[in-house]
All heavy atoms as an XYZ file, in Angstrom:
603
protein
N       3.902     -2.156     -2.500
C       3.921     -0.676     -2.596
C       4.244     -0.304     -4.077
O       5.073     -0.822     -4.637
C       4.990     -0.056     -1.702
C       4.823     -0.456     -0.132
S       3.544      0.652      0.556
C       3.373     -0.109      1.992
N       3.695      0.760     -4.482
C       3.884      1.338     -5.828
C       4.792      2.579     -5.547
O       4.812      3.335     -4.473
C       2.662      1.669     -6.607
O       1.961      2.573     -5.895
N       5.580      2.965     -6.650
C       6.414      4.165     -6.598
C       5.893      5.060     -7.768
O       5.381      4.629     -8.773
C       7.897      3.780     -6.836
O       8.041      3.124     -8.030
C       8.320      2.872     -5.650
N       6.201      6.247     -7.561
C       5.891      7.353     -8.466
C       7.238      8.175     -8.550
O       7.862      8.589     -7.665
C       4.841      8.330     -7.835
C       4.568      9.520     -8.856
C       3.595      7.532     -7.639
N       7.592      8.428     -9.879
C       8.791      9.268    -10.202
C       8.419     10.735    -10.159
O       7.440     11.055    -10.580
C       9.324      8.927    -11.508
C       9.861      7.487    -11.698
O      10.319      6.839    -10.750
N       9.857      6.916    -12.879
N       9.445     11.441     -9.631
C       9.310     12.812     -9.564
C      10.149     13.422    -10.719
O      11.390     13.035    -10.797
C       9.849     13.604     -8.235
C       9.664     14.918     -8.206
C       8.989     12.872     -7.094
N       9.638     14.083    -11.638
C      10.459     14.531    -12.892
C      10.699     16.059    -12.826
O       9.902     16.736    -12.124
C       9.798     14.054    -14.128
C       9.649     12.639    -14.256
C       8.488     14.790    -14.403
N      11.695     16.421    -13.429
C      12.080     17.935    -13.547
C      10.863     18.557    -14.460
O      10.677     18.054    -15.585
C      13.333     18.114    -14.337
C      13.613     19.605    -14.625
S      13.832     20.614    -13.103
C      15.374     20.103    -12.488
N      10.133     19.519    -13.883
C       8.966     20.067    -14.516
C       9.464     21.090    -15.617
O      10.576     21.598    -15.534
C       8.207     20.821    -13.436
C       9.253     21.131    -12.462
C      10.308     20.136    -12.390
N       8.666     21.418    -16.625
C       8.882     22.360    -17.573
C       8.181     23.640    -17.096
O       6.864     23.745    -17.161
C       8.422     22.024    -18.835
C       8.754     22.963    -20.018
C       8.599     22.582    -21.384
C       9.138     23.530    -22.421
N       9.197     23.005    -23.756
N       8.939     24.651    -16.489
C       8.362     25.801    -15.854
C       8.136     26.878    -16.779
O       7.353     27.842    -16.508
C       9.315     26.153    -14.709
C       9.498     25.238    -13.595
C      10.463     25.746    -12.631
C       8.176     24.787    -12.924
N       8.695     26.889    -17.989
C       8.582     27.954    -18.987
C       8.572     27.362    -20.328
O       9.008     26.221    -20.540
N       8.097     28.147    -21.283
C       7.928     27.584    -22.649
C       9.238     27.258    -23.267
O       9.326     26.221    -24.014
C       7.380     28.676    -23.524
C       5.900     29.065    -23.325
C       5.479     30.205    -24.222
C       5.089     27.868    -23.496
N      10.330     27.912    -22.957
C      11.629     27.513    -23.543
C      12.630     26.839    -22.648
O      13.729     26.628    -23.020
C      12.394     28.855    -24.084
O      12.605     29.664    -22.896
C      11.567     29.637    -24.937
N      11.968     26.388    -21.445
C      12.907     25.790    -20.425
C      13.334     24.350    -20.965
O      12.633     23.612    -21.376
C      12.196     25.498    -19.066
C      12.906     24.790    -18.042
S      12.023     24.777    -16.512
C      13.070     23.538    -15.677
N      14.768     24.238    -21.024
C      15.334     22.920    -21.389
C      15.876     22.163    -20.285
O      15.827     21.001    -20.215
C      16.549     23.265    -22.435
C      16.033     23.923    -23.627
C      15.081     23.062    -24.600
O      15.465     21.893    -24.869
N      14.022     23.579    -25.032
N      16.448     22.932    -19.262
C      17.063     22.311    -18.024
C      16.776     23.314    -16.830
O      16.441     24.458    -17.058
C      18.613     22.207    -18.211
O      19.129     23.550    -18.277
C      19.012     21.280    -19.420
N      16.914     22.716    -15.725
C      16.713     23.439    -14.445
C      17.839     22.921    -13.540
O      18.280     21.881    -13.547
N      18.234     23.873    -12.529
C      19.224     23.561    -11.489
C      18.417     23.370    -10.215
O      17.653     24.242     -9.823
C      20.307     24.609    -11.397
C      21.231     24.305    -10.275
C      21.106     24.749    -12.755
N      18.625     22.289     -9.496
C      17.906     22.091     -8.262
C      18.749     22.876     -7.213
O      20.026     22.636     -6.995
C      17.924     20.553     -7.849
C      17.113     19.763     -8.859
C      17.454     20.371     -6.367
C      17.258     18.301     -8.691
N      18.049     23.891     -6.720
C      18.842     24.781     -5.777
C      18.695     24.376     -4.252
O      19.526     24.542     -3.559
C      18.392     26.205     -5.786
O      16.884     26.225     -5.790
C      18.767     26.780     -7.154
N      17.590     23.660     -3.978
C      17.500     23.264     -2.532
C      16.466     22.075     -2.548
O      15.248     22.129     -3.130
C      17.048     24.446     -1.612
C      16.790     23.830     -0.242
C      17.092     25.054      0.675
C      16.902     24.701      2.154
N      17.883     23.607      2.615
N      16.675     20.988     -1.747
C      15.711     20.063     -1.453
C      15.145     20.398     -0.089
O      15.893     20.706      0.952
C      16.432     18.698     -1.265
C      16.620     17.998     -2.595
C      17.771     17.939     -3.281
C      15.708     17.332     -3.368
N      17.629     17.255     -4.536
C      16.324     16.863     -4.568
C      14.348     17.017     -3.293
C      15.707     16.270     -5.569
C      13.681     16.431     -4.294
C      14.271     15.998     -5.447
N      13.796     20.513      0.034
C      13.102     20.806      1.207
C      12.804     19.547      2.112
O      12.603     19.717      3.280
C      11.696     21.531      0.968
C      11.862     22.669      0.154
C      10.918     22.918     -0.943
C      12.787     23.688      0.258
C      10.970     24.118     -1.650
C      12.902     24.799     -0.559
C      11.953     24.986     -1.488
N      12.934     18.412      1.396
C      12.716     17.182      2.110
C      13.977     16.290      1.936
O      14.768     16.477      1.038
C      11.445     16.442      1.458
C      10.312     17.169      1.693
C       9.782     17.105      3.118
C       8.243     17.773      3.219
N       7.850     17.483      4.599
N      14.234     15.302      2.787
C      15.246     14.317      2.669
C      14.765     12.959      2.509
O      13.585     12.759      2.662
C      16.234     14.547      3.859
C      15.580     14.305      5.085
C      16.663     14.461      6.210
C      16.282     14.149      7.571
N      15.017     14.669      8.175
N      15.548     12.087      2.025
C      15.136     10.597      1.846
C      14.575     10.177      3.194
O      15.086     10.346      4.288
C      16.210      9.804      1.473
C      16.690     10.070      0.060
C      17.812      9.170     -0.503
O      18.285      8.192      0.309
O      18.249      9.300     -1.637
N      13.497      9.488      3.099
C      12.759      8.992      4.307
C      11.588      9.872      4.788
O      10.855      9.492      5.615
N      11.643     11.076      4.295
C      10.525     12.003      4.865
C       9.233     11.784      4.152
O       9.129     11.408      3.015
C      10.908     13.551      4.356
C      12.011     14.002      5.416
O      12.272     13.386      6.362
O      12.359     15.193      5.130
N       8.130     12.008      4.918
C       6.753     11.840      4.269
C       6.550     13.130      3.515
O       6.913     14.159      3.978
C       5.796     11.692      5.504
C       4.294     11.754      5.032
C       3.625     10.508      5.599
N       2.203     10.499      5.070
C       1.937      9.800      4.055
N       2.806      9.016      3.455
N       0.717      9.860      3.415
N       5.736     12.969      2.386
C       5.404     14.062      1.598
C       3.911     13.986      1.306
O       3.379     12.906      1.180
C       6.319     14.312      0.259
C       7.691     14.480      0.587
C       6.033     12.920     -0.611
N       3.297     15.169      1.053
C       1.892     15.145      0.603
C       1.756     15.616     -0.806
O       2.636     16.357     -1.291
C       1.067     16.049      1.472
C       1.044     15.712      3.057
C       0.509     14.295      3.241
O      -0.491     13.839      2.546
O       0.944     13.551      4.151
N       0.769     15.185     -1.536
C       0.602     15.427     -2.927
C       0.550     16.945     -3.030
O      -0.092     17.571     -2.114
C      -0.723     14.826     -3.469
C      -0.911     15.172     -4.923
C      -2.160     14.235     -5.436
C      -2.665     14.601     -6.810
N      -1.660     14.968     -7.796
N       1.243     17.509     -4.078
C       1.280     18.941     -4.338
C       2.114     19.821     -3.326
O       2.076     20.950     -3.423
C      -0.113     19.617     -4.527
C      -0.848     19.003     -5.721
O      -0.176     18.677     -6.644
O      -2.033     18.921     -5.685
N       2.766     19.080     -2.389
C       3.727     19.864     -1.462
C       5.018     20.115     -2.163
O       5.497     19.267     -2.891
C       3.880     18.926     -0.223
C       4.871     19.487      0.856
C       5.090     18.558      1.841
O       4.698     17.351      1.843
O       5.790     18.950      2.866
N       5.578     21.380     -1.898
C       6.763     21.720     -2.532
C       7.848     20.869     -1.812
O       7.951     20.814     -0.640
C       6.985     23.159     -2.251
N       8.626     20.129     -2.645
C       9.657     19.300     -2.020
C      11.130     19.800     -2.507
O      12.160     19.339     -1.901
C       9.457     17.799     -2.535
C       9.469     17.602     -4.015
C       8.290     17.238     -1.739
C       9.518     16.200     -4.481
N      11.176     20.684     -3.471
C      12.527     21.180     -3.810
C      12.209     22.488     -4.679
O      11.081     22.776     -5.153
C      13.224     20.212     -4.762
N      13.266     23.273     -4.766
C      13.249     24.502     -5.598
C      14.243     24.333     -6.762
O      15.262     23.678     -6.672
C      13.684     25.694     -4.742
O      15.050     25.631     -4.323
N      13.685     24.862     -7.852
C      14.539     24.831     -9.143
C      14.702     26.158     -9.663
O      13.854     27.013     -9.529
C      13.789     23.841    -10.060
C      12.499     24.307    -10.460
C      14.646     23.556    -11.357
N      15.868     26.394    -10.387
C      16.189     27.636    -10.918
C      16.532     27.471    -12.348
O      17.158     26.577    -12.796
C      17.201     28.257    -10.210
C      17.563     29.741    -10.421
C      18.561     30.266     -9.481
O      19.753     30.126     -9.753
O      18.245     30.692     -8.420
N      16.138     28.295    -13.265
C      16.422     28.266    -14.686
C      17.082     29.748    -14.881
O      17.161     30.538    -13.928
C      15.223     28.175    -15.610
O      14.398     29.401    -15.566
C      14.411     27.011    -15.242
N      17.481     30.018    -16.180
C      18.057     31.232    -16.460
C      17.104     32.401    -16.345
O      17.540     33.521    -16.093
C      18.578     31.253    -17.864
O      17.567     30.955    -18.849
N      15.788     32.136    -16.322
C      14.682     33.171    -16.229
C      13.951     33.110    -15.010
O      13.498     34.242    -14.550
C      13.763     33.076    -17.489
C      14.527     33.257    -18.850
C      13.610     33.201    -19.987
C      14.240     33.293    -21.290
N      13.416     33.127    -22.469
N      13.598     32.016    -14.383
C      12.711     31.962    -13.320
C      13.207     30.945    -12.235
O      14.063     30.184    -12.442
C      11.367     31.607    -13.697
C      11.427     30.229    -14.485
C      10.635     32.566    -14.539
C       9.894     29.590    -14.658
N      12.690     31.164    -10.984
C      12.858     30.250     -9.977
C      11.335     29.634     -9.515
O      10.397     30.420     -9.497
C      13.465     30.923     -8.689
O      14.780     31.421     -9.051
C      13.633     29.911     -7.534
N      11.417     28.387     -9.435
C      10.082     27.787     -9.094
C      10.227     26.666     -8.114
O      11.366     26.339     -7.655
N       9.153     25.975     -7.819
C       9.184     24.842     -6.927
C       8.787     23.528     -7.578
O       7.934     23.544     -8.570
C       8.122     25.059     -5.674
C       8.666     26.194     -4.796
C       7.565     26.415     -3.670
O       6.413     26.129     -3.934
O       8.102     26.987     -2.630
N       9.314     22.398     -7.222
C       8.873     21.057     -7.748
C       7.885     20.585     -6.609
O       8.302     20.508     -5.501
C      10.172     20.186     -7.831
C      11.091     20.883     -8.872
C       9.672     18.774     -8.138
C      12.405     20.074     -9.025
N       6.824     20.098     -7.056
C       5.697     19.732     -6.144
C       5.732     18.081     -6.300
O       5.804     17.608     -7.327
C       4.503     20.298     -6.437
C       4.390     21.837     -6.277
C       3.064     22.440     -6.132
C       3.094     23.937     -6.104
N       3.881     24.563     -5.055
N       5.300     17.524     -5.110
C       5.207     16.034     -5.099
C       3.972     15.726     -5.902
O       2.866     16.228     -5.759
C       5.033     15.598     -3.675
N       4.235     14.647     -6.795
C       3.094     14.252     -7.701
C       2.163     13.274     -6.967
O       1.057     12.903     -7.462
C       3.836     13.439     -8.796
C       5.047     13.013     -8.232
C       5.541     14.090     -7.150
N       2.572     12.759     -5.779
C       1.701     11.862     -4.948
C       2.137     12.018     -3.454
O       3.206     12.457     -3.164
C       1.878     10.490     -5.432
N       1.283     11.507     -2.600
C       1.618     11.454     -1.207
C       2.296     10.117     -0.923
O       2.015      9.037     -1.603
C       0.269     11.505     -0.377
O      -0.328     12.643     -0.583
N       3.189     10.146      0.090
C       3.933      8.975      0.362
C       5.259      9.236      1.005
O       5.428     10.278      1.741
N       6.212      8.507      0.811
C       7.563      8.662      1.454
C       8.642      8.973      0.252
O       8.621      8.079     -0.599
C       8.049      7.477      2.332
C       9.382      7.555      2.868
C       6.992      7.294      3.427
N       9.353      9.866      0.508
C      10.468     10.197     -0.428
C      11.586      9.220     -0.198
O      12.320      9.310      0.735
C      11.111     11.573     -0.305
C      12.016     12.189     -1.264
C      11.385     12.151     -2.679
C      12.485     13.602     -0.799
N      11.628      8.156     -0.972
C      12.607      7.040     -0.803
C      13.935      7.171     -1.459
O      14.991      6.625     -0.982
C      12.031      5.637     -1.209
C      10.822      5.181     -0.213
C      11.494      5.642     -2.633
N      13.983      8.087     -2.451
C      15.289      8.146     -3.249
C      15.295      9.567     -3.858
O      14.472      9.938     -4.523
C      15.402      7.008     -4.271
C      16.819      6.972     -4.885
C      17.782      6.265     -3.906
C      19.113      6.211     -4.531
N      20.201      6.212     -3.601
N      16.461     10.179     -3.521
C      16.748     11.382     -4.291
C      17.895     11.018     -5.213
O      18.970     10.649     -4.945
C      17.182     12.532     -3.335
C      15.981     12.966     -2.420
C      17.767     13.700     -4.026
C      16.283     13.936     -1.362
N      17.543     11.317     -6.602
C      18.527     10.952     -7.657
C      19.447     12.087     -8.176
O      20.439     11.829     -8.605
C      17.860     10.398     -8.849
C      16.875      9.202     -8.517
C      16.029      8.935     -9.703
C      17.634      7.925     -8.163
N      19.038     13.346     -7.840
C      19.834     14.438     -8.318
C      20.112     15.317     -7.143
O      19.274     15.548     -6.268
C      19.044     15.302     -9.244
C      18.609     14.444    -10.602
C      19.860     13.874    -11.368
C      19.411     13.131    -12.569
N      20.591     12.590    -13.215
N      21.363     15.873     -7.016
C      21.754     16.634     -5.833
C      21.544     18.086     -6.139
O      21.230     18.591     -7.129
C      23.285     16.481     -5.623
C      23.682     15.010     -5.415
C      25.259     14.945     -5.344
C      25.779     13.621     -5.115
N      25.636     12.649     -6.252
N      21.564     18.832     -5.017
C      21.467     20.305     -5.037
C      22.680     20.825     -5.892
O      23.765     20.319     -5.876
C      21.538     20.999     -3.741
C      20.270     20.643     -2.890
C      20.378     21.198     -1.464
O      21.275     21.901     -1.050
O      19.344     20.975     -0.661
N      22.388     21.865     -6.771
C      23.372     22.318     -7.667
C      23.571     21.699     -9.076
O      24.222     22.056     -9.918
N      22.815     20.562     -9.087
C      22.888     19.719    -10.398
C      21.921     20.231    -11.410
O      20.866     20.539    -11.093
C      22.531     18.357    -10.035
C      23.077     17.205    -11.077
C      23.024     15.899    -10.607
O      23.130     15.552     -9.315
O      23.052     14.986    -11.428
N      22.423     20.365    -12.569
C      21.572     20.820    -13.749
C      20.915     19.543    -14.332
O      21.502     18.532    -14.683
C      22.363     21.423    -14.831
C      21.567     22.205    -15.910
C      22.325     23.017    -16.834
O      23.480     23.280    -16.666
O      21.796     23.589    -17.709
N      19.595     19.689    -14.605
C      18.706     18.441    -14.978
C      17.930     18.769    -16.153
O      17.258     19.807    -16.075
C      17.926     17.963    -13.759
C      17.212     16.715    -14.112
C      18.735     17.664    -12.561
N      17.955     17.993    -17.164
C      16.951     18.186    -18.339
C      15.543     18.029    -17.949
O      15.257     17.253    -17.059
C      17.438     17.091    -19.434
C      18.750     16.660    -18.900
C      18.809     16.835    -17.372
N      14.769     18.934    -18.591
C      13.192     18.750    -18.367
C      12.833     17.270    -18.593
O      13.198     16.639    -19.682
C      12.439     19.677    -19.323
C      10.960     19.345    -19.299
C      12.759     21.075    -18.894
N      11.989     16.669    -17.730
C      11.306     15.409    -17.931
C      12.161     14.289    -17.340
O      11.868     13.101    -17.184
N      13.486     14.618    -16.794
C      14.367     13.602    -16.212
C      13.903     13.331    -14.825
O      13.429     14.186    -14.031
C      15.841     14.022    -16.220
C      16.697     12.831    -15.950
C      18.168     13.226    -16.231
O      18.391     13.563    -17.541
O      19.078     13.096    -15.363
N      13.952     12.101    -14.387
C      13.615     11.668    -13.018
C      14.575     12.200    -12.028
O      15.705     11.981    -12.156
C      13.434     10.140    -12.926
C      13.124      9.672    -11.536
C      12.398      9.612    -13.857
N      14.130     12.891    -11.066
C      14.947     13.467     -9.919
C      14.876     12.778     -8.562
O      15.751     12.977     -7.737
C      14.851     15.023     -9.770
C      13.367     15.352     -9.516
C      15.166     15.757    -11.206
C      13.160     16.731     -9.127
N      13.682     12.124     -8.475
C      13.480     11.494     -7.145
C      12.403     10.409     -7.245
O      11.635     10.488     -8.221
C      12.978     12.458     -6.079
N      12.106      9.612     -6.283
C      11.144      8.529     -6.290
C      10.368      8.664     -4.920
O      10.936      8.580     -3.831
C      11.797      7.137     -6.416
C      10.797      6.002     -6.420
C      12.607      7.034     -7.693
N       9.015      8.596     -5.078
C       8.147      8.558     -3.956
C       7.504      7.195     -3.967
O       7.039      6.682     -4.930
C       7.119      9.674     -3.985
C       7.687     11.021     -3.960
C       6.011      9.518     -2.931
C       6.761     12.201     -4.205
N       7.446      6.682     -2.705
C       6.681      5.310     -2.478
C       5.331      5.646     -1.870
O       5.290      6.319     -0.835
C       7.464      4.437     -1.577
C       6.954      2.966     -1.451
C       7.853      2.084     -0.661
O       7.678      2.006      0.644
O       8.820      1.434     -1.174
N       4.301      5.271     -2.563
C       2.990      5.569     -2.172
C       2.705      4.587     -1.007
O       2.945      3.456     -1.183
C       1.952      5.413     -3.319
C       2.146      6.511     -4.377
C       1.439      6.131     -5.651
C      -0.095      6.359     -5.458
N      -0.965      6.130     -6.645
N       2.057      5.179      0.011
C       1.620      4.359      1.169
C       0.156      4.031      1.218
O      -0.619      4.998      0.773
C       2.053      5.056      2.470
C       3.520      5.207      2.594
C       4.193      3.838      2.923
C       5.696      3.985      3.041
N       6.443      2.767      3.428
């Protein structure tokens, strides 16, 4: 099985970090490509993090309320 990293997206031109406000999925849940799996908030906007691939969310690396730099891995999806 191959895995795909979910990274903190850059939602705005000046975005440096984002806070994960809610995970819509939990470890072990099936996800579909482009499905919203979490919400993220910055000082200016609120947006969604979408799954980069279909599979199973095997590991959540960052908790709700945690501030994460753009590009950092926040979760891992195992492609099926």
